PDB file of N, CA, C and O in Angstrom:
ATOM      1  N   UNK A   1      50.294 180.878  47.876  1.00  0.00           N
ATOM      2  CA  UNK A   1      50.735 182.096  47.226  1.00  0.00           C
ATOM      3  C   UNK A   1      49.632 182.583  46.292  1.00  0.00           C
ATOM      4  O   UNK A   1      49.043 181.810  45.537  1.00  0.00           O
ATOM      5  N   UNK A   2      49.379 183.846  46.362  1.00  0.00           N
ATOM      6  CA  UNK A   2      48.319 184.434  45.541  1.00  0.00           C
ATOM      7  C   UNK A   2      48.767 184.622  44.098  1.00  0.00           C
ATOM      8  O   UNK A   2      47.977 184.431  43.174  1.00  0.00           O
ATOM      9  N   UNK A   3      50.028 184.993  43.897  1.00  0.00           N
ATOM     10  CA  UNK A   3      50.540 185.262  42.555  1.00  0.00           C
ATOM     11  C   UNK A   3      51.642 184.268  42.194  1.00  0.00           C
ATOM     12  O   UNK A   3      52.490 183.953  43.028  1.00  0.00           O
ATOM     13  N   UNK A   4      51.635 183.787  40.990  1.00  0.00           N
ATOM     14  CA  UNK A   4      52.766 183.018  40.479  1.00  0.00           C
ATOM     15  C   UNK A   4      53.811 183.992  39.962  1.00  0.00           C
ATOM     16  O   UNK A   4      54.999 183.863  40.260  1.00  0.00           O
ATOM     17  N   UNK A   5      53.360 184.962  39.189  1.00  0.00           N
ATOM     18  CA  UNK A   5      54.225 186.069  38.764  1.00  0.00           C
ATOM     19  C   UNK A   5      53.352 187.283  38.490  1.00  0.00           C
ATOM     20  O   UNK A   5      52.204 187.149  38.067  1.00  0.00           O
ATOM     21  N   UNK A   6      53.898 188.460  38.732  1.00  0.00           N
ATOM     22  CA  UNK A   6      53.147 189.679  38.470  1.00  0.00           C
ATOM     23  C   UNK A   6      53.840 190.568  37.432  1.00  0.00           C
ATOM     24  O   UNK A   6      53.288 191.587  37.017  1.00  0.00           O
ATOM     25  N   UNK A   7      55.012 190.194  37.028  1.00  0.00           N
ATOM     26  CA  UNK A   7      55.694 190.845  35.904  1.00  0.00           C
ATOM     27  C   UNK A   7      56.114 189.748  34.941  1.00  0.00           C
ATOM     28  O   UNK A   7      56.712 188.753  35.351  1.00  0.00           O
ATOM     29  N   UNK A   8      55.806 189.923  33.676  1.00  0.00           N
ATOM     30  CA  UNK A   8      56.184 188.876  32.729  1.00  0.00           C
ATOM     31  C   UNK A   8      56.373 189.455  31.335  1.00  0.00           C
ATOM     32  O   UNK A   8      55.876 190.533  31.009  1.00  0.00           O
ATOM     33  N   UNK A   9      57.092 188.716  30.539  1.00  0.00           N
ATOM     34  CA  UNK A   9      57.280 189.024  29.124  1.00  0.00           C
ATOM     35  C   UNK A   9      57.060 187.723  28.352  1.00  0.00           C
ATOM     36  O   UNK A   9      57.535 186.663  28.760  1.00  0.00           O
ATOM     37  N   UNK A  10      56.350 187.811  27.256  1.00  0.00           N
ATOM     38  CA  UNK A  10      56.114 186.624  26.445  1.00  0.00           C
ATOM     39  C   UNK A  10      56.465 186.936  24.999  1.00  0.00           C
ATOM     40  O   UNK A  10      56.456 188.093  24.580  1.00  0.00           O
ATOM     41  N   UNK A  11      56.777 185.882  24.239  1.00  0.00           N
ATOM     42  CA  UNK A  11      57.096 186.050  22.834  1.00  0.00           C
ATOM     43  C   UNK A  11      56.544 184.883  22.036  1.00  0.00           C
ATOM     44  O   UNK A  11      56.358 183.782  22.552  1.00  0.00           O
ATOM     45  N   UNK A  12      56.290 185.153  20.774  1.00  0.00           N
ATOM     46  CA  UNK A  12      55.760 184.152  19.862  1.00  0.00           C
ATOM     47  C   UNK A  12      56.359 184.440  18.483  1.00  0.00           C
ATOM     48  O   UNK A  12      56.002 185.426  17.839  1.00  0.00           O
ATOM     49  N   UNK A  13      57.264 183.579  18.040  1.00  0.00           N
ATOM     50  CA  UNK A  13      57.919 183.743  16.748  1.00  0.00           C
ATOM     51  C   UNK A  13      57.480 182.619  15.819  1.00  0.00           C
ATOM     52  O   UNK A  13      57.517 181.450  16.200  1.00  0.00           O
ATOM     53  N   UNK A  14      57.068 182.962  14.611  1.00  0.00           N
ATOM     54  CA  UNK A  14      56.659 181.977  13.625  1.00  0.00           C
ATOM     55  C   UNK A  14      57.422 182.246  12.336  1.00  0.00           C
ATOM     56  O   UNK A  14      57.471 183.378  11.853  1.00  0.00           O
ATOM     57  N   UNK A  15      58.018 181.189  11.784  1.00  0.00           N
ATOM     58  CA  UNK A  15      58.768 181.306  10.533  1.00  0.00           C
ATOM     59  C   UNK A  15      58.183 180.318   9.533  1.00  0.00           C
ATOM     60  O   UNK A  15      58.153 179.115   9.794  1.00  0.00           O
ATOM     61  N   UNK A  16      57.722 180.809   8.400  1.00  0.00           N
ATOM     62  CA  UNK A  16      57.156 179.988   7.341  1.00  0.00           C
ATOM     63  C   UNK A  16      58.243 179.731   6.306  1.00  0.00           C
ATOM     64  O   UNK A  16      58.718 180.666   5.662  1.00  0.00           O
ATOM     65  N   UNK A  17      58.646 178.454   6.140  1.00  0.00           N
ATOM     66  CA  UNK A  17      59.787 178.122   5.284  1.00  0.00           C
ATOM     67  C   UNK A  17      59.402 177.896   3.818  1.00  0.00           C
ATOM     68  O   UNK A  17      60.291 177.708   2.987  1.00  0.00           O
ATOM     69  N   UNK A  18      58.114 177.908   3.472  1.00  0.00           N
ATOM     70  CA  UNK A  18      57.640 177.796   2.095  1.00  0.00           C
ATOM     71  C   UNK A  18      58.205 176.592   1.339  1.00  0.00           C
ATOM     72  O   UNK A  18      58.569 176.717   0.170  1.00  0.00           O
ATOM     73  N   UNK A  19      58.281 175.456   1.973  1.00  0.00           N
ATOM     74  CA  UNK A  19      58.709 174.236   1.287  1.00  0.00           C
ATOM     75  C   UNK A  19      60.207 174.090   1.111  1.00  0.00           C
ATOM     76  O   UNK A  19      60.647 173.332   0.246  1.00  0.00           O
ATOM     77  N   UNK A  20      60.993 174.780   1.891  1.00  0.00           N
ATOM     78  CA  UNK A  20      62.449 174.740   1.753  1.00  0.00           C
ATOM     79  C   UNK A  20      63.010 173.327   1.891  1.00  0.00           C
ATOM     80  O   UNK A  20      63.876 172.940   1.106  1.00  0.00           O
ATOM     81  N   UNK A  21      62.545 172.552   2.859  1.00  0.00           N
ATOM     82  CA  UNK A  21      63.060 171.198   3.101  1.00  0.00           C
ATOM     83  C   UNK A  21      62.179 170.139   2.441  1.00  0.00           C
ATOM     84  O   UNK A  21      62.692 169.230   1.789  1.00  0.00           O
ATOM     85  N   UNK A  22      60.878 170.244   2.600  1.00  0.00           N
ATOM     86  CA  UNK A  22      59.969 169.195   2.137  1.00  0.00           C
ATOM     87  C   UNK A  22      59.821 169.144   0.618  1.00  0.00           C
ATOM     88  O   UNK A  22      59.366 168.124   0.099  1.00  0.00           O
ATOM     89  N   UNK A  23      60.182 170.189  -0.115  1.00  0.00           N
ATOM     90  CA  UNK A  23      60.083 170.151  -1.577  1.00  0.00           C
ATOM     91  C   UNK A  23      61.092 169.193  -2.199  1.00  0.00           C
ATOM     92  O   UNK A  23      60.970 168.868  -3.380  1.00  0.00           O
ATOM     93  N   UNK A  24      62.075 168.738  -1.450  1.00  0.00           N
ATOM     94  CA  UNK A  24      63.047 167.788  -1.991  1.00  0.00           C
ATOM     95  C   UNK A  24      62.514 166.351  -1.972  1.00  0.00           C
ATOM     96  O   UNK A  24      63.144 165.462  -2.544  1.00  0.00           O
ATOM     97  N   UNK A  25      61.368 166.104  -1.325  1.00  0.00           N
ATOM     98  CA  UNK A  25      60.741 164.779  -1.282  1.00  0.00           C
ATOM     99  C   UNK A  25      59.567 164.799  -2.267  1.00  0.00           C
ATOM    100  O   UNK A  25      58.621 165.563  -2.073  1.00  0.00           O
ATOM    101  N   UNK A  26      59.611 163.968  -3.328  1.00  0.00           N
ATOM    102  CA  UNK A  26      58.605 164.066  -4.391  1.00  0.00           C
ATOM    103  C   UNK A  26      57.150 163.936  -3.928  1.00  0.00           C
ATOM    104  O   UNK A  26      56.311 164.728  -4.357  1.00  0.00           O
ATOM    105  N   UNK A  27      56.825 162.970  -3.074  1.00  0.00           N
ATOM    106  CA  UNK A  27      55.440 162.796  -2.642  1.00  0.00           C
ATOM    107  C   UNK A  27      54.951 164.006  -1.844  1.00  0.00           C
ATOM    108  O   UNK A  27      53.822 164.463  -2.023  1.00  0.00           O
ATOM    109  N   UNK A  28      55.797 164.508  -0.980  1.00  0.00           N
ATOM    110  CA  UNK A  28      55.431 165.676  -0.177  1.00  0.00           C
ATOM    111  C   UNK A  28      55.269 166.901  -1.069  1.00  0.00           C
ATOM    112  O   UNK A  28      54.392 167.729  -0.823  1.00  0.00           O
ATOM    113  N   UNK A  29      56.095 167.028  -2.094  1.00  0.00           N
ATOM    114  CA  UNK A  29      55.974 168.159  -3.019  1.00  0.00           C
ATOM    115  C   UNK A  29      54.638 168.110  -3.751  1.00  0.00           C
ATOM    116  O   UNK A  29      54.023 169.148  -3.997  1.00  0.00           O
ATOM    117  N   UNK A  30      54.184 166.894  -4.103  1.00  0.00           N
ATOM    118  CA  UNK A  30      52.904 166.746  -4.784  1.00  0.00           C
ATOM    119  C   UNK A  30      51.744 167.113  -3.851  1.00  0.00           C
ATOM    120  O   UNK A  30      50.735 167.648  -4.307  1.00  0.00           O
ATOM    121  N   UNK A  31      51.878 166.831  -2.551  1.00  0.00           N
ATOM    122  CA  UNK A  31      50.844 167.179  -1.582  1.00  0.00           C
ATOM    123  C   UNK A  31      50.837 168.669  -1.235  1.00  0.00           C
ATOM    124  O   UNK A  31      49.883 169.171  -0.643  1.00  0.00           O
ATOM    125  N   UNK A  32      51.913 169.370  -1.611  1.00  0.00           N
ATOM    126  CA  UNK A  32      52.079 170.815  -1.366  1.00  0.00           C
ATOM    127  C   UNK A  32      52.069 171.163   0.126  1.00  0.00           C
ATOM    128  O   UNK A  32      51.509 172.180   0.534  1.00  0.00           O
ATOM    129  N   UNK A  33      52.699 170.298   0.933  1.00  0.00           N
ATOM    130  CA  UNK A  33      52.856 170.597   2.348  1.00  0.00           C
ATOM    131  C   UNK A  33      53.975 171.603   2.526  1.00  0.00           C
ATOM    132  O   UNK A  33      54.911 171.628   1.727  1.00  0.00           O
ATOM    133  N   UNK A  34      53.901 172.426   3.547  1.00  0.00           N
ATOM    134  CA  UNK A  34      54.917 173.432   3.827  1.00  0.00           C
ATOM    135  C   UNK A  34      55.355 173.337   5.287  1.00  0.00           C
ATOM    136  O   UNK A  34      54.622 172.827   6.134  1.00  0.00           O
ATOM    137  N   UNK A  35      56.539 173.828   5.564  1.00  0.00           N
ATOM    138  CA  UNK A  35      57.086 173.798   6.924  1.00  0.00           C
ATOM    139  C   UNK A  35      56.798 175.125   7.627  1.00  0.00           C
ATOM    140  O   UNK A  35      56.882 176.202   7.037  1.00  0.00           O
ATOM    141  N   UNK A  36      56.460 175.004   8.891  1.00  0.00           N
ATOM    142  CA  UNK A  36      56.284 176.174   9.746  1.00  0.00           C
ATOM    143  C   UNK A  36      57.004 175.872  11.051  1.00  0.00           C
ATOM    144  O   UNK A  36      56.769 174.832  11.668  1.00  0.00           O
ATOM    145  N   UNK A  37      57.879 176.778  11.473  1.00  0.00           N
ATOM    146  CA  UNK A  37      58.613 176.630  12.733  1.00  0.00           C
ATOM    147  C   UNK A  37      58.099 177.697  13.684  1.00  0.00           C
ATOM    148  O   UNK A  37      58.029 178.871  13.321  1.00  0.00           O
ATOM    149  N   UNK A  38      57.733 177.294  14.915  1.00  0.00           N
ATOM    150  CA  UNK A  38      57.174 178.211  15.897  1.00  0.00           C
ATOM    151  C   UNK A  38      57.930 178.092  17.211  1.00  0.00           C
ATOM    152  O   UNK A  38      58.217 176.991  17.681  1.00  0.00           O
ATOM    153  N   UNK A  39      58.246 179.236  17.795  1.00  0.00           N
ATOM    154  CA  UNK A  39      58.866 179.307  19.119  1.00  0.00           C
ATOM    155  C   UNK A  39      57.986 180.173  20.001  1.00  0.00           C
ATOM    156  O   UNK A  39      57.613 181.283  19.622  1.00  0.00           O
ATOM    157  N   UNK A  40      57.658 179.664  21.174  1.00  0.00           N
ATOM    158  CA  UNK A  40      56.886 180.431  22.143  1.00  0.00           C
ATOM    159  C   UNK A  40      57.593 180.383  23.484  1.00  0.00           C
ATOM    160  O   UNK A  40      58.202 179.375  23.842  1.00  0.00           O
ATOM    161  N   UNK A  41      57.508 181.477  24.219  1.00  0.00           N
ATOM    162  CA  UNK A  41      58.152 181.492  25.519  1.00  0.00           C
ATOM    163  C   UNK A  41      57.507 182.481  26.462  1.00  0.00           C
ATOM    164  O   UNK A  41      56.770 183.378  26.052  1.00  0.00           O
ATOM    165  N   UNK A  42      57.800 182.297  27.730  1.00  0.00           N
ATOM    166  CA  UNK A  42      57.280 183.166  28.777  1.00  0.00           C
ATOM    167  C   UNK A  42      58.321 183.244  29.878  1.00  0.00           C
ATOM    168  O   UNK A  42      58.861 182.226  30.312  1.00  0.00           O
ATOM    169  N   UNK A  43      58.597 184.457  30.323  1.00  0.00           N
ATOM    170  CA  UNK A  43      59.515 184.678  31.439  1.00  0.00           C
ATOM    171  C   UNK A  43      58.790 185.559  32.436  1.00  0.00           C
ATOM    172  O   UNK A  43      58.259 186.607  32.067  1.00  0.00           O
ATOM    173  N   UNK A  44      58.762 185.147  33.702  1.00  0.00           N
ATOM    174  CA  UNK A  44      58.048 185.924  34.703  1.00  0.00           C
ATOM    175  C   UNK A  44      58.829 186.100  35.982  1.00  0.00           C
ATOM    176  O   UNK A  44      59.811 185.405  36.242  1.00  0.00           O
ATOM    177  N   UNK A  45      58.362 187.054  36.778  1.00  0.00           N
ATOM    178  CA  UNK A  45      59.030 187.390  38.026  1.00  0.00           C
ATOM    179  C   UNK A  45      57.972 187.802  39.042  1.00  0.00           C
ATOM    180  O   UNK A  45      56.964 188.409  38.679  1.00  0.00           O
ATOM    181  N   UNK A  46      58.194 187.479  40.302  1.00  0.00           N
ATOM    182  CA  UNK A  46      57.333 187.911  41.396  1.00  0.00           C
ATOM    183  C   UNK A  46      58.056 189.013  42.153  1.00  0.00           C
ATOM    184  O   UNK A  46      59.144 188.802  42.688  1.00  0.00           O
ATOM    185  N   UNK A  47      57.444 190.190  42.194  1.00  0.00           N
ATOM    186  CA  UNK A  47      58.092 191.313  42.887  1.00  0.00           C
ATOM    187  C   UNK A  47      58.005 191.125  44.401  1.00  0.00           C
ATOM    188  O   UNK A  47      57.174 190.363  44.896  1.00  0.00           O
ATOM    189  N   UNK A  48      58.858 191.819  45.115  1.00  0.00           N
ATOM    190  CA  UNK A  48      58.929 191.684  46.579  1.00  0.00           C
ATOM    191  C   UNK A  48      57.652 192.146  47.274  1.00  0.00           C
ATOM    192  O   UNK A  48      57.297 191.591  48.314  1.00  0.00           O
ATOM    193  N   UNK A  49      56.952 193.140  46.737  1.00  0.00           N
ATOM    194  CA  UNK A  49      55.730 193.636  47.410  1.00  0.00           C
ATOM    195  C   UNK A  49      54.592 192.603  47.373  1.00  0.00           C
ATOM    196  O   UNK A  49      53.681 192.673  48.198  1.00  0.00           O
ATOM    197  N   UNK A  50      54.626 191.657  46.443  1.00  0.00           N
ATOM    198  CA  UNK A  50      53.605 190.608  46.367  1.00  0.00           C
ATOM    199  C   UNK A  50      54.091 189.257  46.879  1.00  0.00           C
ATOM    200  O   UNK A  50      53.349 188.277  46.817  1.00  0.00           O
ATOM    201  N   UNK A  51      55.317 189.184  47.379  1.00  0.00           N
ATOM    202  CA  UNK A  51      55.873 187.947  47.887  1.00  0.00           C
ATOM    203  C   UNK A  51      55.550 187.790  49.375  1.00  0.00           C
ATOM    204  O   UNK A  51      55.999 188.612  50.175  1.00  0.00           O
ATOM    205  N   UNK A  52      54.791 186.768  49.775  1.00  0.00           N
ATOM    206  CA  UNK A  52      54.398 186.645  51.183  1.00  0.00           C
ATOM    207  C   UNK A  52      55.528 186.182  52.107  1.00  0.00           C
ATOM    208  O   UNK A  52      55.373 186.228  53.327  1.00  0.00           O
ATOM    209  N   UNK A  53      56.646 185.743  51.560  1.00  0.00           N
ATOM    210  CA  UNK A  53      57.728 185.222  52.395  1.00  0.00           C
ATOM    211  C   UNK A  53      58.496 186.315  53.060  1.00  0.00           C
ATOM    212  O   UNK A  53      59.442 186.043  53.800  1.00  0.00           O
TER     213      UNK A  53
END
């Protein structure tokens, strides 16, 4: 097959929590670590004009 997909949509969501959870742990609070949550995704489709089957 020449194409895996020829129509697709992708997304990338990043949420910075600014120490919401880790600030409750004293050692981590002293290190000033912060939480970052990331979601990435891809959805694709092969149209009939490019499908060899």
